[in-house]
Structure formats: C-alpha cells, structure tokens
N, C-alpha and C positions, 0 to 999 in steps of 0.2 A: 856747572860749566860742561859743555859737551866735549868730553875728552876724545871720543871717537872722531869727531869732526876735526879737531885740532891735530890729532895723530895723522889723519889722512891728508890734511893740508901740509903738514911738515914733510911727510913722505913725498908728496907731489912737488913741493918746493925744491927738495933735494934732487929729485929726478928730472927737473926741467932745466936744461942748460941756460946759463946766463942770468939766473935769478939770485944765486948766492955762490960765493967761492968756497963755502963750507961743504965738506964731504962727509965728515964723521957725524953720524946721527946723534950721538950723545952731546957733542959740542954744539951742534945745530939746535938741539932742544934747549940747551942752556942759554945760548946767545939769542936765538930767534923767538923762543916761546917763553921760557922762564923769565928772562930779562924784561920782555914786554909786559908780563903779568905782575912783575915786581912794582910797577907804577900804579897798580889798581887802587890802592888806598888814596892816592893823590887825585886820580881821575874821579873816583866815586864821591869825593867831597864837593865837586863842581857839578853844576847843572848844565843842561843843553847838549847840543850835538858835539860829536868828536870828529876832527878832521886830521887825517894822517897824510901829510904833505910829502910827496916823494915816496910813495908806498912800496915801490919795488915789488918784492914777492908777497907783501902783505903784513909785514910786522912793523909796528905793533897793532895795526888796525884790525886784522882778522882775529887775533886772540882777544882784543878788547870787545869787538862785536859779539864774539861767541860768549864772552863772560858777562856782558852788560846788555842783555837782550832788549831792555826797555829804552836804551839810548840809540839814537841814530849815529851811525859811523860812516863817514865819507872817506873813501880812498882816492886821493888825487895823484895821478901818475902821468908823466909826460910821454912815456914810451908805450905805443899801441900794443906791442907784443906782451908787455907786462900787464896791461889792462885786460887783455884777453885771458891771461892766467887768473887774474883776480875775479873777473866776471863769473867764472865757473863756480864760485862759492856763494854767489847771491841767492840761488834757490834755497839753500840751507840756512841762510842768514838774512831774514827779511828786513832787518834793520841796517843792512849794508847797502851802500851806494858807491859806484865806481865812476869816476870822471876822468876822461882822457884829456889832459891839458897841463898847462904850466900854472903855478900859483899866481904869478904876476899877471896872467891873462884872465884871471877869474873876476867876475863882477863883484863889487863890494855890496853887501847888504846893509841897509841902514835901519 
C-alpha cells in the first residue's frame, strides 16, 4: 500500500475547506483512512470494480484504490468542487475513475 500517497491525500483532505469537519489529524486518520481499510477483507473476497457512491473527499474509495491496484475504483460524486479534489489523485492511481453526477442519474449496465 502506498502510504506516502495516502498520507498526502489525508493532509490535502484536511487542508481543503468543506471536505470534512474533522480537524485533528489523528482522528481523521482513524475515521477516514483506517476505517476505510478495515473493510479490505470483505472487498477482497469479491471480484469486479468498486464504486464509491457519494465519495466526498474520497473515503473509502481512494484508500481502496491505493490498496487494490488491480481493481478498478470509481468515485461518484454530485458536487463538482469535490470532484475537482478527487481528480488530482488520478495521475497516481491509474485504476481510479471520477464521475461527476448523481447515482440515480447513472445509466445501468446490463
């Protein structure tokens, strides 16, 4: 797992107004990063792409994308400003895709 990337993501998340109400770095790590990774065993048991609906600042999607490089991870976020924040991590996470939109407006794949 690329801890440098996740450390930089968490620092940027805390520094960007409107992405999280958390201000304490230790609490943010516990809530936004450690809790996201706690679900890894469950996610690893399944195949296929991962979709994080209502991604906000990118949790759990970015930690999962960083930890599961072979899996496609889509972050779906309705607020453009949050998508702009999420987009900056795509160059370092080639398995990451960001979609600006609402879940109920997305086409269903058959």
